[in-house]
Each structure stands twice: as structure tokens, then as C-alpha cells.
C-alpha positions as CSV (number, residue, x, y, z in Angstrom):
1,M,-258.5,65.0,84.7
2,L,-260.6,65.1,87.9
3,D,-258.8,68.3,89.0
4,S,-260.6,70.2,86.2
5,V,-264.1,69.3,87.5
6,P,-265.5,72.1,89.7
7,T,-266.3,71.3,93.3
8,Y,-270.0,72.0,93.0
9,V,-270.5,69.2,90.4
10,W,-269.6,66.4,92.8
11,P,-272.8,66.6,94.9
12,F,-274.8,66.3,91.7
13,V,-272.8,63.3,90.7
14,L,-273.4,61.7,94.1
15,A,-277.1,62.5,93.8
16,V,-277.3,60.6,90.5
17,V,-275.4,57.7,92.0
18,A,-277.7,57.6,95.0
19,A,-280.9,57.9,92.9
20,L,-279.8,55.1,90.6
21,S,-278.8,52.8,93.4
22,A,-282.2,53.5,95.1
23,R,-283.9,52.6,91.8
24,L,-281.9,49.4,91.4
25,L,-282.0,48.4,95.1
26,A,-285.6,49.1,96.0
27,G,-287.3,49.6,92.7
28,R,-290.5,51.5,93.0
29,V,-290.8,53.0,96.5
30,R,-293.9,51.9,98.3
31,D,-295.2,52.3,101.8
32,D,-293.8,49.1,103.3
33,P,-290.8,48.4,105.5
34,G,-289.0,46.7,102.6
35,S,-288.6,49.9,100.7
36,L,-286.9,51.8,103.5
37,P,-283.4,51.7,101.9
38,G,-285.0,53.2,98.8
39,W,-286.5,56.1,100.8
40,I,-283.1,56.7,102.5
41,L,-281.2,56.7,99.2
42,Y,-283.7,59.1,97.7
43,A,-283.4,61.3,100.7
44,V,-279.6,61.2,100.3
45,A,-280.0,62.1,96.6
46,A,-282.3,65.1,97.5
47,G,-279.8,66.3,100.1
48,C,-277.0,66.1,97.6
49,V,-279.0,68.2,95.2
50,V,-279.5,70.8,97.9
51,I,-275.8,70.8,98.8
52,G,-274.9,71.0,95.1
53,V,-277.2,74.0,94.5
54,A,-275.8,75.7,97.6
55,T,-272.2,75.2,96.6
56,W,-273.0,76.3,93.0
57,W,-274.6,79.5,94.4
58,L,-271.7,80.1,96.7
59,D,-269.2,79.6,93.9
60,R,-271.1,82.2,91.8
61,A,-271.2,84.7,94.7
62,V,-267.5,84.8,95.0
């Protein structure tokens, strides 16, 4: 079943997981040291979206 999922979808799935875990772990991100894990997880989610768009674009180019 997982073999039928295209490769470019997985970074988007990981982005959703990272964003949800940031929301659950840190809640609303503020400008204090306690919300640093939330900032990191949101940055990971943004990076995964960028990687997902790049792999999607590369998959269409071939």
C-alpha cells in the first residue's frame, strides 16, 4: 500500500506531523525560551514543505 504513494508526498506528510506536534507540544508560539521547541518544529515543517515542493517540481520535470 505504501509503495503506491509517490515520493514527493512524504515531505508533506512529515510537515503535517511536525506542525501538529509543535501545536500540541508548545501551543501558541511566543517570544520566550519555553516555546523554542515549537519554533524548531515549525521550522522543520516549513523545511519539509520546501523539500516537498522541490521534489514535486522535479518529479514533474522528468
